[in-house]
DRENDO-1510 file (C-alpha; in Angstrom, 1 decimal, always signed):
<recs>
REC; n; res; u; v; w
REC; 1; MET; +82.1; +147.0; +41.5 .
REC; 2; GLU; +82.2; +143.3; +40.7 .
REC; 3; GLY; +86.0; +143.3; +41.2 .
REC; 4; ARG; +85.6; +144.8; +44.7 .
REC; 5; ARG; +82.9; +142.2; +45.6 .
REC; 6; GLU; +85.1; +139.3; +44.5 .
REC; 7; LEU; +88.0; +140.7; +46.4 .
REC; 8; LEU; +85.9; +141.1; +49.5 .
REC; 9; LYS; +84.7; +137.4; +49.2 .
REC; 10; THR; +88.3; +136.3; +48.8 .
REC; 11; LEU; +89.4; +138.2; +51.9 .
REC; 12; LEU; +86.5; +137.0; +54.0 .
REC; 13; GLY; +87.0; +133.4; +52.8 .
REC; 14; SER; +90.7; +133.5; +53.7 .
REC; 15; ILE; +90.0; +134.9; +57.1 .
REC; 16; PHE; +87.4; +132.2; +57.8 .
REC; 17; MET; +89.7; +129.4; +56.6 .
REC; 18; SER; +92.7; +130.7; +58.6 .
REC; 19; SER; +90.6; +130.7; +61.7 .
REC; 20; ILE; +89.7; +127.0; +61.6 .
REC; 21; PRO; +93.0; +125.6; +62.8 .
REC; 22; TYR; +93.0; +128.0; +65.7 .
REC; 23; GLN; +89.5; +127.1; +66.7 .
REC; 24; ALA; +90.3; +123.4; +66.4 .
REC; 25; LEU; +93.3; +123.9; +68.6 .
REC; 26; ALA; +91.3; +125.9; +71.1 .
REC; 27; ARG; +88.8; +123.1; +71.4 .
REC; 28; LYS; +91.6; +120.5; +72.0 .
REC; 29; ARG; +93.4; +122.5; +74.6 .
REC; 30; ALA; +92.0; +121.9; +78.1 .
REC; 31; VAL; +92.0; +124.3; +80.9 .
REC; 32; ILE; +92.1; +123.4; +84.6 .
REC; 33; TYR; +89.8; +125.6; +86.6 .
REC; 34; ARG; +89.2; +124.0; +90.0 .
REC; 35; ILE; +90.8; +121.7; +92.7 .
REC; 36; ARG; +88.6; +119.3; +94.7 .
REC; 37; TYR; +89.4; +116.4; +97.1 .
REC; 38; SER; +87.7; +113.7; +99.2 .
REC; 39; ASN; +88.9; +111.3; +101.8 .
REC; 40; THR; +88.0; +107.6; +102.5 .
REC; 41; THR; +89.5; +105.0; +104.7 .
REC; 42; ASP; +91.5; +103.7; +101.7 .
REC; 43; ARG; +92.8; +106.8; +100.1 .
REC; 44; THR; +92.7; +110.6; +99.5 .
REC; 45; ARG; +91.3; +111.5; +96.0 .
REC; 46; LEU; +92.5; +114.7; +94.4 .
REC; 47; VAL; +90.4; +116.0; +91.5 .
REC; 48; LEU; +91.4; +118.7; +88.9 .
REC; 49; ASP; +88.3; +119.9; +87.0 .
REC; 50; CYS; +89.0; +120.7; +83.4 .
REC; 51; LYS; +87.3; +122.4; +80.5 .
REC; 52; GLY; +88.1; +120.1; +77.7 .
REC; 53; GLU; +89.8; +116.7; +77.8 .
REC; 54; VAL; +93.4; +115.9; +78.7 .
REC; 55; ASP; +95.2; +113.0; +77.1 .
REC; 56; ARG; +97.0; +110.8; +79.7 .
REC; 57; LYS; +100.0; +110.8; +77.4 .
REC; 58; ASN; +100.4; +114.5; +77.9 .
REC; 59; ILE; +100.8; +114.1; +81.7 .
REC; 60; LYS; +104.4; +113.4; +82.9 .
REC; 61; GLU; +104.8; +112.7; +86.6 .
REC; 62; HIS; +107.9; +113.0; +88.8 .
REC; 63; LEU; +108.2; +112.2; +92.5 .
REC; 64; SER; +110.8; +114.0; +94.4 .
REC; 65; GLY; +110.8; +113.1; +98.1 .
REC; 66; LYS; +107.4; +114.1; +99.5 .
REC; 67; VAL; +106.5; +116.2; +96.4 .
REC; 68; LEU; +104.8; +114.8; +93.3 .
REC; 69; TRP; +105.1; +117.0; +90.2 .
REC; 70; LEU; +102.8; +116.7; +87.2 .
REC; 71; ASP; +103.9; +118.4; +83.9 .
REC; 72; ILE; +100.8; +118.6; +81.7 .
REC; 73; ARG; +101.1; +119.6; +78.0 .
REC; 74; ASN; +98.5; +121.1; +75.8 .
REC; 75; THR; +96.6; +122.2; +79.0 .
REC; 76; GLY; +96.3; +125.6; +80.5 .
REC; 77; ALA; +94.9; +126.9; +83.8 .
REC; 78; VAL; +92.6; +129.8; +84.6 .
REC; 79; ARG; +95.1; +131.2; +87.1 .
REC; 80; LYS; +97.4; +129.9; +89.8 .
REC; 81; LEU; +95.3; +127.7; +92.1 .
REC; 82; THR; +96.2; +126.6; +95.6 .
REC; 83; ARG; +94.2; +124.2; +97.9 .
REC; 84; ARG; +95.1; +123.1; +101.4 .
REC; 85; ILE; +94.1; +119.5; +101.9 .
REC; 86; LYS; +92.7; +118.2; +105.2 .
REC; 87; SER; +94.0; +114.7; +104.9 .
REC; 88; PRO; +96.4; +112.4; +106.7 .
REC; 89; LEU; +98.2; +111.8; +103.4 .
REC; 90; VAL; +98.3; +115.1; +101.5 .
REC; 91; SER; +98.9; +118.7; +102.8 .
REC; 92; GLU; +98.6; +120.9; +99.7 .
REC; 93; VAL; +97.9; +121.0; +95.9 .
REC; 94; LYS; +99.0; +123.8; +93.6 .
REC; 95; VAL; +98.2; +124.3; +89.9 .
REC; 96; ILE; +100.8; +126.5; +88.3 .
REC; 97; PRO; +100.3; +127.8; +84.7 .
REC; 98; ILE; +103.6; +127.9; +82.8 .
REC; 99; THR; +102.2; +129.0; +79.4 .
REC; 100; SER; +98.7; +128.9; +77.9 .
REC; 101; SER; +99.3; +125.3; +76.8 .
REC; 102; ARG; +101.5; +124.0; +79.6 .
REC; 103; THR; +100.7; +123.6; +83.3 .
REC; 104; LYS; +102.5; +122.1; +86.3 .
REC; 105; VAL; +100.7; +120.6; +89.3 .
REC; 106; LYS; +102.5; +120.3; +92.7 .
REC; 107; VAL; +101.1; +117.8; +95.2 .
REC; 108; THR; +102.8; +117.9; +98.6 .
REC; 109; PHE; +102.5; +114.6; +100.6 .
REC; 110; LYS; +102.8; +114.5; +104.4 .
REC; 111; GLU; +104.9; +111.3; +104.0 .
REC; 112; SER; +106.0; +109.2; +101.0 .
REC; 113; HIS; +102.9; +107.4; +99.6 .
REC; 114; LYS; +101.7; +105.4; +96.6 .
REC; 115; PHE; +99.6; +107.2; +94.0 .
REC; 116; LYS; +97.6; +106.6; +90.8 .
REC; 117; ILE; +96.8; +109.1; +88.1 .
REC; 118; PHE; +94.0; +108.7; +85.6 .
REC; 119; GLY; +91.3; +110.7; +83.7 .
REC; 120; LEU; +87.5; +110.6; +84.0 .
REC; 121; ARG; +85.4; +111.7; +81.0 .
REC; 122; SER; +82.7; +114.3; +81.3 .
REC; 123; CYS; +79.4; +112.9; +82.3 .
REC; 124; GLY; +76.2; +115.0; +82.5 .
REC; 125; SER; +77.0; +118.0; +84.6 .
REC; 126; LYS; +80.4; +116.7; +85.6 .
REC; 127; PRO; +83.4; +118.0; +83.6 .
REC; 128; PHE; +86.4; +116.1; +82.5 .
REC; 129; ARG; +88.6; +115.3; +85.6 .
REC; 130; ILE; +92.2; +114.5; +86.2 .
REC; 131; VAL; +92.2; +112.3; +89.3 .
REC; 132; ILE; +95.1; +111.6; +91.6 .
REC; 133; ASP; +94.5; +108.8; +94.1 .
REC; 134; VAL; +96.9; +108.7; +97.0 .
REC; 135; PHE; +97.2; +105.5; +99.1 .
REC; 136; PRO; +99.0; +104.9; +102.4 .
REC; 137; GLU; +101.9; +102.5; +102.6 .
REC; 138; PHE; +100.7; +101.4; +106.0 .
REC; 139; VAL; +97.3; +101.6; +107.7 .
REC; 140; PRO; +97.5; +103.9; +110.8 .
REC; 141; ILE; +96.6; +101.9; +113.9 .
REC; 142; SER; +94.6; +103.4; +116.7 .
REC; 143; CYS; +93.5; +101.1; +119.5 .
REC; 144; GLN; +92.8; +101.0; +123.2 .
REC; 145; VAL; +94.6; +99.2; +126.0 .
REC; 146; ARG; +93.4; +95.7; +126.5 .
REC; 147; LYS; +91.0; +95.5; +129.4 .
REC; 148; PHE; +90.2; +91.8; +129.2 .
REC; 149; PRO; +92.3; +88.7; +128.6 .
REC; 150; LYS; +90.9; +87.8; +125.2 .
REC; 151; ARG; +93.0; +87.2; +122.1 .
REC; 152; ILE; +91.9; +88.6; +118.8 .
REC; 153; VAL; +92.3; +87.0; +115.4 .
REC; 154; VAL; +91.2; +88.5; +112.1 .
REC; 155; LEU; +90.1; +86.0; +109.4 .
REC; 156; ASP; +90.2; +87.3; +105.9 .
REC; 157; PRO; +88.3; +85.3; +103.2 .
REC; 158; GLY; +90.1; +86.4; +100.0 .
REC; 159; HIS; +88.3; +88.3; +97.2 .
REC; 160; GLY; +84.5; +88.7; +97.2 .
REC; 161; GLY; +81.8; +90.6; +95.4 .
REC; 162; LYS; +83.0; +91.9; +92.0 .
REC; 163; ASP; +86.3; +90.1; +92.5 .
REC; 164; PRO; +85.8; +86.4; +92.1 .
REC; 165; GLY; +89.5; +85.5; +92.5 .
REC; 166; ALA; +90.6; +82.3; +90.7 .
REC; 167; VAL; +87.8; +80.6; +88.7 .
REC; 168; TRP; +87.2; +77.3; +87.0 .
REC; 169; PRO; +87.2; +77.0; +84.1 .
REC; 170; PRO; +89.9; +79.7; +83.8 .
REC; 171; ARG; +88.7; +83.0; +82.3 .
REC; 172; SER; +85.2; +81.8; +82.1 .
REC; 173; LYS; +82.4; +84.4; +82.3 .
REC; 174; HIS; +80.2; +81.9; +84.0 .
REC; 175; PRO; +82.6; +79.8; +86.1 .
REC; 176; LYS; +81.4; +76.7; +87.9 .
REC; 177; ILE; +83.8; +77.3; +90.8 .
REC; 178; ARG; +84.9; +80.6; +92.2 .
REC; 179; GLU; +87.7; +81.2; +94.7 .
REC; 180; LYS; +85.7; +83.8; +96.6 .
REC; 181; ASP; +83.0; +81.2; +97.5 .
REC; 182; ILE; +85.6; +78.6; +98.7 .
REC; 183; THR; +87.5; +81.1; +100.9 .
REC; 184; LEU; +84.4; +82.4; +102.6 .
REC; 185; SER; +83.1; +78.9; +103.3 .
REC; 186; ILE; +86.4; +77.8; +104.8 .
REC; 187; ALA; +86.8; +81.1; +106.8 .
REC; 188; LEU; +83.3; +80.7; +108.3 .
REC; 189; LYS; +84.1; +77.2; +109.4 .
REC; 190; VAL; +87.3; +78.4; +111.0 .
REC; 191; ARG; +85.3; +81.0; +112.9 .
REC; 192; LYS; +82.9; +78.3; +114.0 .
REC; 193; TYR; +85.7; +76.2; +115.6 .
REC; 194; LEU; +87.5; +79.3; +117.2 .
REC; 195; ARG; +84.2; +80.5; +118.7 .
REC; 196; LYS; +84.2; +77.4; +120.9 .
REC; 197; SER; +87.1; +79.0; +122.9 .
REC; 198; PRO; +85.9; +81.7; +125.3 .
REC; 199; ASP; +89.3; +83.3; +125.2 .
REC; 200; ILE; +89.4; +84.1; +121.5 .
REC; 201; LYS; +87.5; +86.9; +119.7 .
REC; 202; VAL; +87.1; +86.4; +115.9 .
REC; 203; VAL; +86.9; +89.4; +113.6 .
REC; 204; MET; +85.9; +88.8; +109.9 .
REC; 205; THR; +86.9; +91.1; +107.0 .
REC; 206; ARG; +83.7; +89.9; +105.3 .
REC; 207; THR; +80.9; +87.4; +106.2 .
REC; 208; ARG; +79.1; +87.5; +102.8 .
REC; 209; ASP; +79.8; +87.9; +99.1 .
REC; 210; THR; +80.9; +91.5; +99.1 .
REC; 211; TYR; +83.9; +93.3; +97.8 .
REC; 212; VAL; +86.4; +94.6; +100.5 .
REC; 213; PRO; +89.4; +96.6; +99.2 .
REC; 214; LEU; +92.8; +95.4; +100.4 .
REC; 215; LEU; +93.5; +98.4; +102.5 .
REC; 216; LYS; +90.1; +98.1; +104.2 .
REC; 217; ARG; +91.1; +94.6; +105.2 .
REC; 218; ALA; +94.3; +95.9; +106.7 .
REC; 219; GLU; +92.4; +98.6; +108.5 .
REC; 220; ILE; +90.0; +96.1; +110.0 .
REC; 221; ALA; +93.0; +94.2; +111.5 .
REC; 222; ALA; +94.6; +97.5; +112.6 .
REC; 223; LYS; +91.5; +98.8; +114.4 .
REC; 224; SER; +90.8; +95.5; +116.1 .
REC; 225; CYS; +94.4; +95.4; +117.4 .
REC; 226; ALA; +94.6; +91.8; +116.2 .
REC; 227; ASP; +97.1; +89.3; +117.7 .
REC; 228; ALA; +97.0; +87.5; +114.3 .
REC; 229; PHE; +95.8; +88.0; +110.8 .
REC; 230; VAL; +95.0; +85.0; +108.6 .
REC; 231; SER; +94.1; +85.4; +105.0 .
REC; 232; ILE; +92.5; +82.4; +103.2 .
REC; 233; HIS; +92.8; +81.9; +99.5 .
REC; 234; ALA; +92.8; +79.3; +96.7 .
REC; 235; ASP; +95.5; +79.2; +94.0 .
REC; 236; SER; +95.4; +78.8; +90.3 .
REC; 237; MET; +98.3; +77.8; +88.0 .
REC; 238; PRO; +96.9; +76.9; +84.5 .
REC; 239; ASN; +100.4; +76.2; +83.2 .
REC; 240; TYR; +101.2; +73.8; +86.0 .
REC; 241; PRO; +98.1; +71.6; +86.5 .
REC; 242; GLN; +100.2; +69.1; +88.5 .
REC; 243; TRP; +100.8; +71.6; +91.3 .
REC; 244; SER; +98.6; +70.8; +94.3 .
REC; 245; GLY; +98.3; +71.0; +98.1 .
REC; 246; VAL; +98.0; +73.6; +100.9 .
REC; 247; THR; +100.7; +76.2; +101.3 .
REC; 248; VAL; +101.1; +78.7; +104.2 .
REC; 249; PHE; +102.8; +82.0; +103.2 .
REC; 250; LYS; +104.6; +84.5; +105.4 .
REC; 251; ALA; +106.2; +87.7; +104.3 .
REC; 252; SER; +109.8; +87.2; +103.0 .
REC; 253; PRO; +112.8; +88.8; +104.7 .
REC; 254; SER; +113.2; +91.1; +101.7 .
REC; 255; LEU; +109.6; +92.3; +102.0 .
REC; 256; PHE; +110.0; +93.0; +105.7 .
REC; 257; ALA; +113.2; +94.9; +104.9 .
REC; 258; LYS; +111.3; +97.1; +102.5 .
REC; 259; ALA; +108.5; +97.5; +105.0 .
REC; 260; GLN; +111.1; +98.5; +107.6 .
REC; 261; ARG; +112.5; +101.2; +105.4 .
REC; 262; THR; +109.0; +102.6; +104.6 .
REC; 263; ALA; +107.9; +102.3; +108.2 .
REC; 264; LYS; +110.6; +104.7; +109.3 .
REC; 265; GLU; +109.2; +107.3; +107.0 .
REC; 266; VAL; +105.7; +107.1; +108.5 .
REC; 267; ALA; +106.7; +106.1; +112.0 .
REC; 268; LYS; +105.0; +109.2; +113.6 .
REC; 269; ARG; +101.6; +108.2; +112.4 .
REC; 270; VAL; +101.7; +104.4; +113.0 .
REC; 271; LYS; +100.9; +102.9; +116.4 .
REC; 272; LEU; +102.0; +99.6; +117.7 .
REC; 273; CYS; +99.9; +97.4; +120.0 .
REC; 274; SER; +101.1; +95.0; +122.6 .
REC; 275; ASP; +99.4; +93.1; +125.4 .
REC; 276; VAL; +100.2; +96.0; +127.7 .
REC; 277; MET; +99.6; +99.2; +125.7 .
REC; 278; CYS; +99.6; +100.9; +122.3 .
REC; 279; TRP; +102.2; +103.5; +121.6 .
REC; 280; SER; +103.5; +105.5; +118.6 .
REC; 281; ILE; +106.4; +103.9; +116.9 .
REC; 282; SER; +109.6; +105.8; +117.1 .
REC; 283; PRO; +112.4; +105.1; +114.6 .
REC; 284; LEU; +114.2; +103.3; +117.4 .
REC; 285; LEU; +111.3; +100.9; +117.7 .
REC; 286; ILE; +111.0; +100.1; +114.0 .
REC; 287; ASN; +113.8; +97.6; +113.8 .
REC; 288; MET; +112.4; +95.8; +116.9 .
REC; 289; ALA; +108.8; +95.9; +115.6 .
REC; 290; THR; +109.6; +94.4; +112.2 .
REC; 291; THR; +111.9; +91.8; +113.6 .
REC; 292; VAL; +109.3; +90.7; +116.2 .
REC; 293; THR; +106.5; +90.7; +113.5 .
REC; 294; PHE; +108.7; +88.6; +111.2 .
REC; 295; ALA; +109.5; +86.1; +113.9 .
REC; 296; GLU; +105.9; +85.9; +115.2 .
REC; 297; SER; +104.5; +85.4; +111.6 .
REC; 298; SER; +106.9; +82.5; +111.2 .
REC; 299; ARG; +105.7; +81.0; +114.5 .
REC; 300; LEU; +102.0; +81.5; +113.5 .
REC; 301; ALA; +102.7; +79.8; +110.2 .
REC; 302; ARG; +104.5; +76.8; +111.9 .
REC; 303; TYR; +101.5; +76.2; +114.3 .
REC; 304; ILE; +99.1; +76.2; +111.4 .
REC; 305; VAL; +101.2; +73.9; +109.2 .
REC; 306; ASP; +101.7; +71.4; +112.0 .
REC; 307; ASN; +98.0; +71.2; +112.8 .
REC; 308; LEU; +97.1; +71.0; +109.1 .
REC; 309; LYS; +99.4; +68.0; +108.8 .
REC; 310; ALA; +97.8; +66.4; +111.8 .
REC; 311; GLN; +94.3; +67.1; +110.5 .
REC; 312; VAL; +94.7; +66.5; +106.8 .
REC; 313; ASN; +96.8; +64.0; +104.8 .
REC; 314; ASP; +100.5; +65.0; +105.4 .
REC; 315; ASP; +101.2; +64.7; +101.7 .
REC; 316; LEU; +98.7; +67.4; +100.9 .
REC; 317; ILE; +100.5; +70.1; +102.9 .
REC; 318; ASN; +103.3; +71.9; +101.1 .
REC; 319; GLY; +104.6; +73.6; +104.3 .
REC; 320; ILE; +105.7; +77.3; +104.7 .
REC; 321; LYS; +106.9; +79.5; +101.9 .
REC; 322; ASP; +108.0; +83.1; +101.7 .
REC; 323; MET; +105.7; +85.6; +100.0 .
REC; 324; HIS; +107.7; +88.1; +97.8 .
REC; 325; ARG; +104.8; +90.0; +96.4 .
REC; 326; ASN; +104.1; +93.4; +98.0 .
REC; 327; ILE; +101.0; +92.5; +100.1 .
REC; 328; VAL; +100.2; +95.2; +102.7 .
REC; 329; VAL; +98.3; +92.8; +105.0 .
REC; 330; LEU; +101.5; +90.7; +105.5 .
REC; 331; LYS; +104.0; +93.4; +106.2 .
REC; 332; THR; +102.6; +95.9; +108.7 .
REC; 333; PRO; +104.9; +96.0; +111.8 .
REC; 334; GLY; +103.2; +94.8; +115.0 .
REC; 335; ARG; +100.8; +92.3; +113.6 .
REC; 336; PRO; +101.8; +88.7; +112.8 .
REC; 337; ALA; +100.1; +87.6; +109.5 .
REC; 338; VAL; +100.0; +84.6; +107.2 .
REC; 339; LEU; +98.3; +83.9; +103.9 .
REC; 340; ILE; +97.0; +80.3; +103.3 .
REC; 341; GLU; +96.5; +78.9; +99.8 .
REC; 342; SER; +94.0; +76.1; +100.5 .
REC; 343; GLY; +94.7; +74.3; +97.2 .
REC; 344; PHE; +94.9; +74.7; +93.4 .
REC; 345; LEU; +91.7; +75.1; +91.3 .
REC; 346; THR; +93.8; +74.1; +88.3 .
REC; 347; ASN; +94.5; +70.7; +89.8 .
REC; 348; SER; +91.7; +68.2; +89.3 .
REC; 349; LEU; +92.1; +66.5; +92.7 .
REC; 350; ASP; +92.4; +69.7; +94.6 .
REC; 351; ARG; +89.4; +71.2; +92.7 .
REC; 352; ARG; +87.2; +68.3; +93.7 .
REC; 353; ARG; +88.3; +68.3; +97.3 .
REC; 354; LEU; +87.9; +72.1; +97.7 .
REC; 355; THR; +84.2; +72.0; +96.7 .
REC; 356; LYS; +83.4; +69.2; +99.2 .
REC; 357; ARG; +82.1; +70.2; +102.6 .
REC; 358; TRP; +84.0; +67.5; +104.5 .
REC; 359; TYR; +87.3; +68.6; +103.1 .
REC; 360; GLN; +86.6; +72.3; +103.9 .
REC; 361; GLU; +85.8; +71.2; +107.5 .
REC; 362; GLU; +89.2; +69.3; +107.7 .
REC; 363; ILE; +91.1; +72.3; +106.4 .
REC; 364; ALA; +89.2; +74.6; +108.8 .
REC; 365; LYS; +89.9; +72.4; +111.8 .
REC; 366; GLY; +93.6; +72.4; +111.1 .
REC; 367; ILE; +93.7; +76.2; +110.6 .
REC; 368; ALA; +91.6; +76.9; +113.7 .
REC; 369; ARG; +93.7; +74.6; +115.9 .
REC; 370; GLY; +96.9; +76.2; +114.7 .
REC; 371; ILE; +95.6; +79.7; +115.4 .
REC; 372; GLU; +94.4; +78.6; +118.9 .
REC; 373; GLU; +97.7; +77.1; +119.8 .
REC; 374; TYR; +99.6; +80.2; +118.6 .
REC; 375; LEU; +97.3; +82.5; +120.6 .
REC; 376; ASN; +97.6; +80.3; +123.7 .
REC; 377; SER; +101.4; +80.5; +123.4 .
REC; 378; LEU; +101.1; +84.3; +123.8 .
REC; 379; ASN; +99.3; +84.1; +127.1 .
REC; 380; LYS; +102.6; +83.9; +129.0 .
REC; 381; VAL; +102.6; +87.7; +128.6 .
REC; 382; ALA; +100.6; +89.5; +131.3 .
REC; 383; PHE; +97.5; +91.6; +130.4 .
REC; 384; VAL; +96.7; +95.0; +131.9 .
REC; 385; ARG; +93.5; +94.8; +134.0 .
</recs>
């Protein structure tokens, strides 16, 4: 009898111990059970709800044309899931279980787009989520025919809200000087001078200390059918404290070439505004649109630099430079755009000047006069009445 009891205990113990690895593995393996999505002006967000957590290292992505594939290891799915997406960016998402511990996700874009993949931990009633954010390369433009002879300029004070931009002292948690404050102050002064002209309408991307995403700024310019877009910033180069002065940037030829290639892919959804009408860009118009935008951005930059030199000490103006970074507000076909670095916070003289009201006024006058002269030069083209 005792022998049977001992044997039973041994058998039960071995069964219990052998089940531990399986249970631990089951807890680690996630299961996708639902597809959700939402749209904003900046992006389309795709959400895969999961039971259990998924390690980002287990997600391998591959973009093939307009299809994004995710190969997710150690993750299953309740069944094959399909969701049609009502979005200008994405048409469909499919979750395809391969095995109990491997799943593929197929995301079909309407055009080629940027994307970002990350995980969100479970919180309260919300499960663990795999998130795919899809962003447009260009902001779709939809505008009306001009019914009045008024030029439109968008002023874009850089950074704002949770994004302070460059700060002094560098990397300080409580900086004395913040780029976002300087850019807003100068932009508001530029608006003040431009408002004196009855033929110019000024649109601001922000008028207070608030965070505005980059694509939202581009959308503001697109929806207003702006004749010019001027973004105002302040620079910081801790390793080169001797660098100083005001620099006006325009998109480089290589950046416009890249924009041209991308624009051809999304041409059917982008609209181009002129003084006469707005129309959908066909591939045949892309070359002309990007060429004209590049030329007009150069002209806008030249007007601003010439007037800054006339208004401020000539030695403080560095002139025009090409911007090689991929900045969406500088590269959209049909809208001349420049980015102005008003000085370097890491240079002691620039830093003192940029915090002075009188210097900000001088910079603002030069920028405003340059914009006004550029916009007046456009008035040789007739308006529709």
